[in-house]
C-alpha positions as CSV (number, residue, x, y, z in Angstrom):
1,M,-57.7,188.9,-22.6
2,S,-58.3,185.4,-23.0
3,V,-62.2,185.4,-23.4
4,E,-62.3,182.6,-25.5
5,I,-59.2,180.5,-25.3
6,D,-59.6,176.5,-23.9
7,P,-58.5,176.4,-20.0
8,E,-55.9,174.2,-21.4
9,Y,-54.0,176.9,-22.3
10,G,-54.6,179.1,-20.0
11,G,-58.0,181.2,-20.9
12,S,-61.5,180.9,-19.7
13,G,-63.0,179.8,-22.2
14,L,-66.3,181.3,-22.1
15,S,-68.0,181.7,-25.7
16,F,-68.0,184.4,-28.3
17,M,-71.5,185.9,-26.5
18,S,-69.6,185.9,-23.2
19,A,-67.1,187.9,-25.4
20,C,-69.5,190.4,-27.3
21,L,-70.9,191.0,-23.5
22,L,-67.4,191.9,-22.3
23,I,-66.1,194.0,-25.4
24,E,-69.7,195.9,-24.9
25,E,-68.9,196.8,-21.3
26,I,-66.4,197.9,-21.7
27,S,-67.1,199.9,-24.9
28,K,-68.7,202.3,-22.1
29,V,-65.8,203.0,-20.4
30,D,-63.2,203.7,-23.9
31,M,-63.8,202.8,-26.6
32,S,-60.3,202.1,-28.1
33,V,-59.6,199.7,-25.1
34,S,-62.7,198.1,-26.6
35,V,-61.3,197.6,-30.7
36,M,-58.4,196.9,-29.0
37,I,-59.4,193.3,-26.9
38,D,-61.9,193.0,-30.1
39,V,-59.5,192.4,-32.7
40,H,-57.3,190.4,-30.5
41,N,-60.1,188.2,-29.0
42,T,-62.7,187.9,-32.3
43,L,-59.4,187.8,-35.0
44,I,-56.3,186.5,-34.0
45,I,-57.3,184.1,-31.2
46,N,-60.4,182.0,-33.2
47,L,-57.8,182.2,-35.9
48,F,-55.6,180.0,-34.1
49,N,-58.0,178.3,-32.4
50,K,-59.9,177.2,-35.9
51,L,-56.5,177.1,-37.7
52,G,-53.8,176.6,-35.2
53,T,-51.8,173.1,-35.8
54,P,-51.4,171.2,-31.9
55,E,-47.9,172.6,-32.0
56,Q,-48.5,176.3,-32.5
57,K,-51.5,176.4,-30.0
58,A,-49.1,175.2,-27.9
59,K,-46.8,178.0,-28.3
60,Y,-49.2,181.0,-28.6
61,L,-52.2,181.0,-26.8
62,P,-50.2,180.8,-22.8
63,R,-48.5,183.4,-24.4
64,L,-52.1,185.6,-26.1
65,A,-53.5,184.1,-22.9
66,T,-52.0,186.2,-20.3
67,D,-49.3,188.8,-21.1
68,T,-48.9,189.6,-24.9
69,V,-51.6,191.6,-27.0
70,S,-51.6,190.7,-30.6
71,R,-51.8,193.3,-33.2
72,I,-53.0,192.7,-36.8
73,R,-51.9,194.9,-40.6
74,L,-53.7,194.2,-43.4
75,H,-52.3,195.2,-47.0
76,V,-54.4,195.3,-50.2
77,C,-52.5,195.0,-53.5
78,L,-54.4,196.6,-56.0
79,G,-57.4,195.5,-55.3
80,I,-56.9,192.3,-56.1
81,Y,-54.0,190.5,-52.8
82,I,-55.0,191.3,-49.8
83,Y,-51.9,190.2,-47.6
84,I,-52.2,189.6,-43.3
85,Y,-49.5,190.2,-40.8
86,I,-50.4,188.9,-37.6
87,Y,-47.6,190.5,-34.7
88,I,-47.7,188.7,-31.6
């Protein structure tokens, strides 16, 4: 599940297109697993890749590449604020 994580952190370093093809193939067998992998790769890993500090990348990306599945919870309060909780 570490399609877009750089090889220096234990990932495969493939492109977004590769992740899309992987998710499409997995969805032919099990849609729920493909959604889990899509959220993990597209939302969480990209968040760390683009906005994470080097310390955060060194701490979390190796775990996300090997043995940890992330999850996300969105909470909208009165349509004004959006809170995003990430669990690792």
